[in-house]
Steps between C-alpha positions, in 0.01 A plus 500: 500500500123536533339843554147528639279787385168590660439853362586644159759224447211259428428674168816707435815336629728720288785248495597189303398168654516131411164388635211621714254331732181623664476406866507634856707562809375437855513724804434833324206719400514740205412857606480837319700661777812610310523853359638556151634836390658380174333210314131557594504836676692822558650689793184712524258208449656167599336195350428182693661171404518168676740361754485189715416487869581199716178310562541137612172363368508677164644433157575739217469398135732626229757389244848357551756558224800277448812687391815318391856580395544857377134570579574485874731803527297706250164429668630563853663826391174610332286400800739666745426833328129436434409353838774584752627846398183650348247289693667468839462124528725254688578151375423168663488132401166319529358161406295519181234236427423461130136467395568184299369185665820297451736783604667309782709690754468877544755719323717750686431842345622854553228754585501877551308626805449858620505527878338760729849648549508596132464881452235445227294261715144635542348225712137396536200703394141420414432343159311819404794726595746277313274501191465879516880538514546256210251694285702824516850351469715448192872452441753420227372140465137612461188569702457337839154378392667283232721342766200408716290367211783296346572337835131420550480357146805283563340355814166447326642324192808315627402424861118476499502267800688749718346770717645846537232697685722805546572531125143440386352730768719784371401421141133509605549831683670644193217401266244648737687836503574522124142558378482801731816642347369454146170660596676796658721555192200484266304738723785748496517490120126572473515809725 
């Protein structure tokens, strides 16, 4: 079985796997429209994590993990808790296209997608509003800022040819807000 990750799974799968490949799926855009009240946020301050939205002309880059034998049941059980129970994601099979030039046919991969019917679904907002929410959110897996920056770093270093305007616009909005926060904290300490 192949499992496609496009969010935190690209750097922290959390399960045993046999091999991994960087590549993309077609027909979806990655969006910070899913709320998170456990991993990267709380009930009072939900974080924002990514989900996929159907978008015929788009492609989303990530990592596909191959799991075999005993790894299959263990990884699916782990992901069912991490993504489906705690995250509110549904599962679907998609065609994954490895980055390698001689990859051949696409690989059928399992992917977790949060839908608008999900109770934690937050939906669209401006990049500035999403960045502002990310700045104040933290959960048991760490700060929401780390999630955003690690995802942006993954795209920059492993998929430099790919565009993800949504992701990088939020990163840019975040970096434009952060100096103001540091200045405000320093000003408060001086007074």
